C-alpha positions as CSV (number, residue, x, y, z in Angstrom):
1,M,0.0,-0.2,0.0
2,R,1.1,3.5,-1.0
3,R,1.0,6.1,1.5
4,S,0.0,9.5,0.5
5,W,1.2,12.8,1.6
6,T,-1.9,15.4,2.3
7,S,0.2,17.8,3.8
8,Y,4.0,19.1,3.5
9,V,6.2,21.8,4.7
10,A,9.8,22.5,3.4
11,L,12.1,24.4,6.0
12,G,15.6,25.9,5.8
13,D,17.3,28.6,3.8
14,S,18.1,29.5,0.3
15,F,18.5,26.3,-1.2
16,T,15.2,25.2,0.4
17,E,13.6,28.5,-1.0
18,G,15.2,27.8,-4.5
19,L,17.5,30.6,-5.3
20,D,18.9,30.6,-8.3
21,D,16.4,27.8,-9.7
22,F,14.2,29.7,-12.1
23,R,10.9,28.7,-13.9
24,P,10.8,29.5,-17.8
25,D,8.6,32.7,-16.5
26,G,11.3,34.0,-14.4
27,T,9.9,32.9,-11.2
28,L,11.9,30.6,-8.3
29,R,11.1,27.1,-8.2
30,G,13.3,25.1,-6.0
31,W,13.5,21.6,-5.3
32,A,11.1,21.5,-2.5
33,D,8.7,23.1,-5.1
34,R,9.1,20.3,-7.4
35,L,8.8,17.9,-4.8
36,A,5.7,19.4,-3.6
37,E,4.4,19.5,-7.2
38,R,4.9,15.7,-7.6
39,L,3.5,14.9,-4.1
40,A,0.7,16.9,-5.0
41,A,-0.2,15.1,-8.2
42,D,-2.3,12.6,-7.0
43,V,-3.6,14.1,-3.8
44,P,-6.9,16.5,-4.1
45,D,-6.5,19.4,-1.8
46,F,-2.7,18.8,-0.9
47,R,-1.4,21.6,1.3
48,Y,2.0,22.7,0.8
49,A,4.1,25.7,2.6
50,N,7.9,26.5,1.8
51,L,8.8,28.4,4.8
52,A,12.7,28.6,3.5
53,V,14.2,32.3,3.8
54,R,17.5,33.2,1.9
55,G,20.6,33.9,4.3
56,K,18.7,32.4,7.4
57,L,21.2,30.5,9.6
58,L,20.3,27.3,11.7
59,D,19.5,29.0,14.8
60,E,17.3,31.1,12.9
61,V,15.3,28.5,11.2
62,V,14.7,26.6,14.3
63,A,13.6,29.7,16.0
64,D,11.1,31.0,13.4
65,Q,10.0,28.2,10.9
66,V,10.0,25.4,13.4
67,P,7.1,26.9,15.6
68,V,5.0,27.7,12.5
69,A,5.5,24.2,10.7
70,E,3.8,22.7,14.1
71,K,1.0,24.9,13.8
72,L,0.4,23.8,10.3
73,R,0.6,20.2,11.4
74,P,1.7,18.8,8.3
75,D,2.0,15.0,7.2
76,L,5.8,15.5,5.7
77,I,8.5,18.1,6.6
78,T,11.9,18.8,5.1
79,F,14.6,20.6,7.0
80,A,17.8,21.7,4.7
81,A,19.9,24.6,6.2
């Protein structure tokens, strides 16, 4: 049986935000956005939030983003900072 994630939150810095990874229209789309698109493909009402912010250091990610992610209560969280 395959598990379907219904919600996903990405935490981190510019690597997760998608710095220098552009869509053809010029908007940013990083690896977390690509993963979310794939996860959402077969899941109606899939929820996704990318909380990553360029320049954030590990302590800042923990202090600023983890509490928000906890409130969102996602099925899946990724953390790269």
